[in-house]
KELO-456055 format. One record per residue: chain; residue in three letters; z, y, x of N, C-alpha, C in turn. Coordinates in nm, 2 decimals. Layout:
  koldren  lumti    n_zz    n_yy    n_xx   ca_zz   ca_yy   ca_xx    c_zz    c_yy    c_xx
        A    Ala       Z       Y       X       Z       Y       X       Z       Y       X
...
REM end
This chain:
  koldren  lumti    n_zz    n_yy    n_xx   ca_zz   ca_yy   ca_xx    c_zz    c_yy    c_xx
        A    Met   -2.96    0.87    2.32   -2.99    0.93    2.20   -2.94    0.85    2.08
        A    Ser   -2.88    0.91    1.98   -2.83    0.84    1.87   -2.86    0.91    1.74
        A    Thr   -2.87    0.83    1.63   -2.89    0.89    1.50   -2.75    0.91    1.44
        A    Glu   -2.73    1.04    1.40   -2.60    1.07    1.34   -2.62    1.12    1.19
        A    Lys   -2.54    1.07    1.11   -2.54    1.10    0.97   -2.40    1.13    0.92
        A    Ser   -2.38    1.24    0.85   -2.25    1.27    0.81   -2.25    1.28    0.66
        A    Leu   -2.14    1.22    0.60   -2.13    1.22    0.45   -1.99    1.27    0.42
        A    Ala   -1.96    1.30    0.29   -1.83    1.36    0.26   -1.77    1.31    0.13
        A    His   -1.64    1.34    0.11   -1.56    1.34   -0.01   -1.44    1.25   -0.01
        A    Gly   -1.32    1.29   -0.05   -1.20    1.22   -0.08   -1.10    1.20    0.02
        A    Asn   -1.03    1.08    0.02   -0.91    1.05    0.11   -0.94    0.92    0.18
        A    Ser   -0.84    0.87    0.26   -0.86    0.76    0.35   -0.78    0.64    0.31
        A    Val   -0.81    0.52    0.37   -0.73    0.40    0.35   -0.69    0.35    0.49
        A    His   -0.57    0.29    0.50   -0.52    0.24    0.63   -0.52    0.09    0.64
        A    Thr   -0.58    0.03    0.74   -0.57   -0.11    0.76   -0.53   -0.14    0.91
        A    Thr   -0.51   -0.27    0.94   -0.47   -0.30    1.08   -0.59   -0.32    1.17
        A    Pro   -0.59   -0.26    1.28   -0.71   -0.27    1.37   -0.71   -0.39    1.46
        A    Glu   -0.83   -0.42    1.51   -0.85   -0.52    1.61   -0.83   -0.45    1.75
        A    Pro   -0.79   -0.52    1.85   -0.78   -0.46    1.98   -0.91   -0.40    2.03
        A    Ser   -0.91   -0.28    2.09   -1.03   -0.22    2.13   -1.09   -0.28    2.26
        A    Thr   -1.23   -0.26    2.27   -1.30   -0.32    2.38   -1.38   -0.20    2.44
        A    Asp   -1.43   -0.22    2.56   -1.51   -0.12    2.63   -1.65   -0.14    2.59
        A    Trp   -1.71   -0.04    2.51   -1.84   -0.04    2.46   -1.92    0.07    2.51
        A    Ser   -1.86    0.16    2.59   -1.93    0.29    2.62   -2.05    0.27    2.71
        A    Cys   -2.07    0.15    2.78   -2.18    0.14    2.87   -2.30    0.08    2.80
        A    Glu   -2.29    0.04    2.67   -2.41   -0.01    2.60   -2.49    0.10    2.53
        A    Pro   -2.62    0.09    2.51   -2.70    0.19    2.44   -2.66    0.19    2.29
        A    Thr   -2.67    0.30    2.23   -2.64    0.32    2.09   -2.76    0.30    2.00
        A    Leu   -2.75    0.21    1.91   -2.87    0.19    1.82   -2.85    0.26    1.69
        A    Met   -2.72    0.29    1.65   -2.69    0.36    1.53   -2.56    0.43    1.54
        A    Asp   -2.55    0.55    1.50   -2.42    0.62    1.51   -2.40    0.71    1.38
        A    Ile   -2.31    0.67    1.30   -2.28    0.74    1.17   -2.14    0.79    1.17
        A    Thr   -2.12    0.91    1.14   -1.98    0.97    1.13   -1.96    1.00    0.98
        A    Leu   -1.85    0.94    0.92   -1.81    0.97    0.79   -1.69    1.05    0.79
        A    Tyr   -1.68    1.15    0.70   -1.56    1.24    0.69   -1.55    1.29    0.54
        A    Pro   -1.43    1.32    0.50   -1.41    1.36    0.36   -1.46    1.51    0.34
        A    His   -1.50    1.54    0.23   -1.54    1.68    0.20   -1.42    1.77    0.19
        A    Arg   -1.42    1.88    0.25   -1.31    1.98    0.24   -1.36    2.11    0.19
        A    Ser   -1.32    2.14    0.06   -1.36    2.26    0.00   -1.28    2.38    0.05
        A    Leu   -1.16    2.35    0.10   -1.07    2.46    0.14   -1.03    2.43    0.29
        A    Asn   -1.07    2.51    0.38   -1.04    2.48    0.52   -0.90    2.54    0.55
        A    Arg   -0.85    2.51    0.67   -0.71    2.55    0.71   -0.69    2.70    0.70
        A    Thr   -0.79    2.78    0.75   -0.77    2.93    0.75   -0.76    2.98    0.61
        A    His   -0.84    2.93    0.52   -0.84    2.98    0.38   -0.71    2.94    0.31
        A    Ala   -0.67    2.81    0.34   -0.54    2.77    0.28   -0.43    2.85    0.33
        A    Arg   -0.43    2.89    0.45   -0.32    2.98    0.51   -0.32    3.11    0.44
        A    Arg   -0.44    3.17    0.42   -0.45    3.30    0.35   -0.40    3.29    0.21
        A    Ile   -0.44    3.19    0.14   -0.40    3.17    0.00   -0.24    3.15   -0.01
        A    Leu   -0.19    3.08    0.08   -0.05    3.06    0.09    0.03    3.19    0.12
        A    Trp   -0.02    3.27    0.21    0.04    3.39    0.24    0.04    3.49    0.12
        A    Gly   -0.08    3.49    0.06   -0.10    3.58   -0.06    0.00    3.54   -0.17
        A    Leu    0.01    3.41   -0.19    0.10    3.35   -0.30    0.25    3.38   -0.26
        A    Ala    0.28    3.37   -0.13    0.42    3.40   -0.09    0.45    3.55   -0.11
        A    Ile    0.36    3.63   -0.08    0.39    3.78   -0.10    0.40    3.81   -0.25
        A    Ile    0.31    3.76   -0.33    0.32    3.78   -0.47    0.45    3.73   -0.53
        A    Cys    0.48    3.60   -0.50    0.61    3.54   -0.55    0.73    3.61   -0.49
        A    Gly    0.72    3.65   -0.36    0.84    3.72   -0.30    0.86    3.85   -0.38
        A    Leu    0.76    3.93   -0.41    0.78    4.05   -0.49    0.83    4.02   -0.63
        A    Ala    0.78    3.92   -0.69    0.83    3.88   -0.82    0.98    3.83   -0.81
        A    Ser    1.01    3.76   -0.70    1.15    3.72   -0.68    1.25    3.84   -0.67
        A    Leu    1.20    3.95   -0.60    1.28    4.07   -0.58    1.31    4.13   -0.72
        A    Arg    1.20    4.13   -0.80    1.22    4.18   -0.94    1.33    4.10   -1.02
        A    Phe    1.32    3.97   -1.01    1.42    3.89   -1.08    1.56    3.91   -1.02
        A    Ile    1.57    3.92   -0.89    1.70    3.95   -0.83    1.75    4.08   -0.88
        A    Ala    1.67    4.18   -0.89    1.71    4.32   -0.93    1.76    4.32   -1.07
        A    Val    1.71    4.24   -1.16    1.76    4.23   -1.30    1.87    4.13   -1.32
        A    Gly    1.91    4.07   -1.21    2.02    3.97   -1.22    1.99    3.83   -1.24
        A    Ala    1.86    3.80   -1.24    1.82    3.66   -1.27    1.78    3.59   -1.13
        A    Trp    1.88    3.59   -1.04    1.85    3.53   -0.91    1.82    3.39   -0.91
        A    Pro    1.87    3.30   -1.00    1.82    3.16   -1.00    1.67    3.14   -1.02
        A    Val    1.61    3.23   -1.09    1.47    3.22   -1.11    1.40    3.25   -0.98
        A    Ala    1.45    3.34   -0.89    1.39    3.36   -0.76    1.39    3.24   -0.67
        A    Val    1.50    3.16   -0.68    1.51    3.04   -0.60    1.40    2.94   -0.64
        A    Phe    1.38    2.93   -0.77    1.28    2.83   -0.82    1.14    2.88   -0.79
        A    Val    1.12    3.01   -0.79    0.98    3.07   -0.75    0.96    3.04   -0.60
        A    Met    1.05    3.05   -0.52    1.04    3.02   -0.37    1.02    2.87   -0.35
        A    Phe    1.09    2.79   -0.43    1.07    2.65   -0.43    0.93    2.61   -0.46
        A    Asp    0.87    2.68   -0.56    0.73    2.66   -0.59    0.63    2.69   -0.48
        A    Val    0.66    2.80   -0.40    0.58    2.83   -0.29    0.59    2.72   -0.18
        A    Trp    0.71    2.67   -0.16    0.73    2.56   -0.06    0.65    2.44   -0.11
        A    Ala    0.66    2.40   -0.24    0.59    2.28   -0.29    0.44    2.30   -0.27
        A    Ile    0.38    2.42   -0.29    0.24    2.44   -0.27    0.20    2.43   -0.13
        A    Trp    0.29    2.48   -0.04    0.27    2.47    0.11    0.26    2.32    0.15
        A    Phe    0.36    2.24    0.10    0.37    2.10    0.13    0.24    2.03    0.08
        A    Ala    0.19    2.06   -0.04    0.07    1.99   -0.10   -0.05    2.03   -0.01
        A    Leu   -0.06    2.16    0.02   -0.18    2.20    0.10   -0.18    2.13    0.24
        A    Ser   -0.06    2.12    0.30   -0.05    2.05    0.43   -0.09    1.91    0.43
        A    Leu   -0.05    1.84    0.32   -0.09    1.70    0.30   -0.24    1.69    0.28
        A    Ser   -0.29    1.78    0.20   -0.44    1.78    0.18   -0.52    1.80    0.31
        A    Thr   -0.47    1.90    0.39   -0.54    1.93    0.51   -0.53    1.81    0.61
        A    Arg   -0.42    1.74    0.61   -0.40    1.62    0.70   -0.50    1.51    0.65
        A    Ala   -0.51    1.49    0.52   -0.60    1.39    0.47   -0.74    1.42    0.50
        A    Gly   -0.78    1.55    0.51   -0.91    1.59    0.54   -0.95    1.57    0.68
        A    Gln   -0.86    1.54    0.77   -0.90    1.53    0.91   -0.94    1.38    0.95
        A    Val   -0.95    1.29    0.85   -0.99    1.16    0.87   -1.14    1.15    0.91
        A    Arg   -1.17    1.07    1.01   -1.31    1.05    1.05   -1.33    0.90    1.07
        A    Glu   -1.44    0.85    1.02   -1.48    0.71    1.05   -1.61    0.71    1.12
        A    Arg   -1.62    0.65    1.23   -1.75    0.64    1.31   -1.79    0.50    1.31
        A    Leu   -1.92    0.47    1.27   -1.98    0.34    1.28   -2.08    0.35    1.39
        A    Leu   -2.07    0.26    1.49   -2.15    0.26    1.60   -2.21    0.12    1.63
        A    Leu   -2.34    0.11    1.62   -2.41   -0.02    1.64   -2.47   -0.02    1.78
        A    Thr   -2.43   -0.12    1.86   -2.48   -0.14    1.99   -2.55   -0.27    1.99
        A    Pro   -2.62   -0.31    2.10   -2.69   -0.44    2.11   -2.60   -0.56    2.09
        A    Ser   -2.47   -0.54    2.11   -2.38   -0.66    2.10   -2.27   -0.65    1.99
        A    Arg   -2.24   -0.53    1.94   -2.13   -0.51    1.85   -2.16   -0.40    1.75
        A    Leu   -2.08   -0.41    1.64   -2.07   -0.30    1.55   -1.92   -0.25    1.56
        A    Ile   -1.91   -0.13    1.61   -1.77   -0.07    1.63   -1.74    0.02    1.52
        A    Val   -1.62    0.01    1.46   -1.57    0.10    1.36   -1.45    0.17    1.42
        A    Glu   -1.46    0.30    1.42   -1.35    0.38    1.48   -1.30    0.48    1.38
        A    Arg   -1.17    0.47    1.35   -1.11    0.56    1.25   -1.01    0.65    1.32
        A    Lys   -1.03    0.78    1.30   -0.94    0.88    1.36   -0.87    0.95    1.24
        A    Ala   -0.74    0.93    1.24   -0.66    1.00    1.14   -0.54    1.06    1.22
        A    Gln   -0.42    1.01    1.19   -0.31    1.05    1.28   -0.32    0.99    1.42
        A    Arg   -0.38    0.87    1.42   -0.41    0.80    1.55   -0.55    0.74    1.54
        A    Thr   -0.60    0.70    1.65   -0.73    0.64    1.66   -0.71    0.49    1.65
        A    Glu   -0.79    0.43    1.56   -0.79    0.28    1.54   -0.94    0.24    1.56
        A    Arg   -0.96    0.12    1.62   -1.09    0.07    1.65   -1.10   -0.08    1.62
        A    Trp   -1.21   -0.11    1.55   -1.24   -0.25    1.52   -1.38   -0.28    1.58
        A    Ser   -1.40   -0.41    1.62   -1.52   -0.45    1.68   -1.57   -0.58    1.61
        A    Phe   -1.70   -0.58    1.56   -1.75   -0.69    1.49   -1.88   -0.74    1.56
        A    Glu   -1.90   -0.87    1.55   -2.03   -0.93    1.59   -2.13   -0.92    1.48
        A    Pro   -2.24   -0.84    1.50   -2.33   -0.82    1.39   -2.40   -0.94    1.33
        A    Thr   -2.41   -1.05    1.41   -2.48   -1.17    1.36   -2.41   -1.22    1.23
        A    Trp   -2.28   -1.22    1.23   -2.21   -1.28    1.12   -2.14   -1.18    1.03
        A    Leu   -2.17   -1.06    1.04   -2.11   -0.95    0.97   -2.16   -0.95    0.82
        A    Lys   -2.07   -0.94    0.73   -2.10   -0.92    0.59   -2.05   -0.78    0.55
        A    Ile   -2.13   -0.71    0.47   -2.09   -0.59    0.41   -2.09   -0.60    0.26
        A    Glu   -1.97   -0.59    0.20   -1.95   -0.61    0.06   -1.89   -0.49    0.00
        A    Pro   -1.93   -0.45   -0.12   -1.86   -0.34   -0.19   -1.73   -0.40   -0.25
        A    Val   -1.62   -0.32   -0.24   -1.49   -0.35   -0.29   -1.49   -0.29   -0.43
        A    Arg   -1.48   -0.37   -0.54   -1.49   -0.32   -0.67   -1.36   -0.32   -0.74
        A    Asn   -1.34   -0.22   -0.83   -1.22   -0.22   -0.92   -1.28   -0.18   -1.06
        A    Arg   -1.19   -0.15   -1.15   -1.24   -0.12   -1.29   -1.32    0.00   -1.30
        A    Arg   -1.30    0.10   -1.21   -1.38    0.22   -1.21   -1.51    0.21   -1.13
        A    Gly   -1.53    0.11   -1.06   -1.66    0.09   -0.98   -1.63    0.05   -0.84
        A    Val   -1.71    0.09   -0.75   -1.70    0.06   -0.60   -1.60    0.16   -0.54
        A    Glu   -1.49    0.11   -0.48   -1.39    0.20   -0.42   -1.40    0.20   -0.27
        A    Ala   -1.47    0.11   -0.21   -1.48    0.11   -0.06   -1.59    0.01   -0.02
        A    Leu   -1.62    0.00    0.11   -1.70   -0.10    0.16   -1.62   -0.19    0.25
        A    Arg   -1.64   -0.32    0.24   -1.56   -0.41    0.33   -1.66   -0.47    0.43
        A    Leu   -1.62   -0.46    0.56   -1.70   -0.52    0.67   -1.61   -0.64    0.71
        A    Ser   -1.67   -0.76    0.70   -1.59   -0.88    0.73   -1.67   -0.98    0.81
        A    Thr   -1.60   -1.06    0.89   -1.65   -1.17    0.96   -1.53   -1.28    0.96
        A    His   -1.55   -1.39    1.02   -1.45   -1.49    1.02   -1.33   -1.45    1.10
        A    His   -1.34   -1.34    1.18   -1.23   -1.29    1.27   -1.15   -1.19    1.20
        A    Gly   -1.20   -1.13    1.09   -1.12   -1.02    1.03   -1.21   -0.93    0.94
        A    Gln   -1.14   -0.83    0.88   -1.21   -0.74    0.80   -1.15   -0.60    0.80
        A    Val   -1.23   -0.50    0.76   -1.18   -0.37    0.75   -1.26   -0.30    0.64
        A    Ser   -1.19   -0.21    0.56   -1.25   -0.13    0.46   -1.29    0.00    0.51
        A    Ile   -1.40    0.05    0.48   -1.45    0.18    0.52   -1.50    0.26    0.40
        A    Ala   -1.52    0.39    0.43   -1.58    0.48    0.33   -1.51    0.49    0.20
        A    Ser   -1.38    0.47    0.20   -1.30    0.48    0.08   -1.29    0.62    0.03
        A    Phe   -1.31    0.72    0.11   -1.30    0.86    0.07   -1.43    0.92    0.02
        A    Leu   -1.54    0.84    0.03   -1.67    0.89   -0.02   -1.68    0.86   -0.17
        A    Asn   -1.78    0.93   -0.23   -1.80    0.90   -0.37   -1.89    0.78   -0.38
        A    Glu   -1.91    0.73   -0.50   -1.98    0.60   -0.52   -2.13    0.61   -0.48
        A    Ala   -2.19    0.72   -0.50   -2.33    0.73   -0.46   -2.35    0.73   -0.31
        A    Glu   -2.25    0.80   -0.24   -2.26    0.80   -0.09   -2.22    0.66   -0.04
        A    Arg   -2.13    0.59   -0.10   -2.10    0.46   -0.06   -2.22    0.37   -0.07
        A    Ser   -2.29    0.38   -0.18   -2.41    0.30   -0.20   -2.52    0.33   -0.09
        A    Glu   -2.53    0.46   -0.06   -2.62    0.50    0.05   -2.58    0.45    0.18
        A    Ile   -2.46    0.45    0.22   -2.41    0.40    0.34   -2.43    0.24    0.34
        A    His   -2.40    0.18    0.23   -2.42    0.03    0.22   -2.56   -0.01    0.25
        A    Ala   -2.66    0.06    0.19   -2.80    0.03    0.21   -2.84    0.06    0.35
        A    His   -2.79    0.17    0.41   -2.82    0.21    0.54   -2.77    0.11    0.64
        A    Leu   -2.65    0.06    0.63   -2.59   -0.04    0.72   -2.66   -0.17    0.70
        A    Gln   -2.69   -0.21    0.58   -2.77   -0.34    0.55   -2.90   -0.33    0.62
        A    Asp   -2.97   -0.22    0.61   -3.10   -0.20    0.67   -3.09   -0.21    0.83
        A    His   -3.00   -0.14    0.89   -2.98   -0.15    1.03   -2.94   -0.29    1.08
        A    Leu   -2.86   -0.36    1.01   -2.82   -0.49    1.05   -2.93   -0.59    1.03
        A    Ala   -3.01   -0.57    0.92   -3.13   -0.66    0.91   -3.23   -0.64    1.02
        A    Arg   -3.25   -0.51    1.06   -3.34   -0.49    1.18   -3.28   -0.54    1.31
        A    Trp   -3.15   -0.53    1.32   -3.08   -0.59    1.44   -3.10   -0.74    1.44
        A    Arg   -3.08   -0.80    1.33   -3.09   -0.95    1.33   -3.24   -0.99    1.35
        A    Ala   -3.33   -0.91    1.31   -3.47   -0.94    1.33   -3.52   -0.92    1.48
        A    Gly   -3.43   -0.87    1.56   -3.46   -0.85    1.70   -3.49   -0.71    1.75
        A    Asp   -3.48   -0.61    1.66   -3.50   -0.47    1.70   -3.40   -0.42    1.80
        A    His   -3.28   -0.49    1.81   -3.18   -0.44    1.90   -3.21   -0.46    2.05
        A    Arg   -3.32   -0.54    2.07   -3.36   -0.56    2.21   -3.44   -0.45    2.27
        A    Arg   -3.48   -0.36    2.18   -3.56   -0.24    2.23   -3.46   -0.14    2.29
        A    Ser   -3.51   -0.06    2.38   -3.42    0.04    2.45   -3.40    0.17    2.37
        A    Lys   -3.48    0.20    2.27   -3.46    0.32    2.19   -3.38    0.29    2.06
        A    Pro   -3.31    0.39    2.01   -3.23    0.37    1.89   -3.31    0.33    1.77
        A    Leu   -3.25    0.25    1.67   -3.32    0.22    1.55   -3.33    0.35    1.47
        A    Gln   -3.44    0.38    1.41   -3.46    0.50    1.33   -3.42    0.47    1.18
        A    Pro   -3.37    0.57    1.12   -3.32    0.56    0.98   -3.44    0.54    0.88
REM end
């Protein structure tokens, strides 16, 4: 049994992973899945693109009929550019970050174009907000062995919520709650 919480918004960040380890045999104390908010799914994007292509195609025929064929080329180029932008947006929306706390590790798994996995010892793990001029842009999980940034695609309020949630679970883990057989409750 695991506790799952899903949050949303934005794009992803890429970092170098640590080699994966086998953690599937351990009980799950916390399981959080983070993903960006998608206001336009693939089906609706396809419908919009087809509608735009039909409208622009008809407009292009009109321009060709009056002898302004170069305008038709640029109109079709615009349709291609919108298709390209929508495909990049759809690809960015497929990012998933999973935070899994077991009795011995905190595993961070990021699924984008490929799956990357990092493993941290919870005893020495630090969770710090990564700040810039606009505020908190991500959360950094770090130990003396390495670091990874997570939740970069979430908004600041959701990052703060995840930060507090992770701090709470790690504090209970360090207090010995990880020795129980049931999952930690949020």
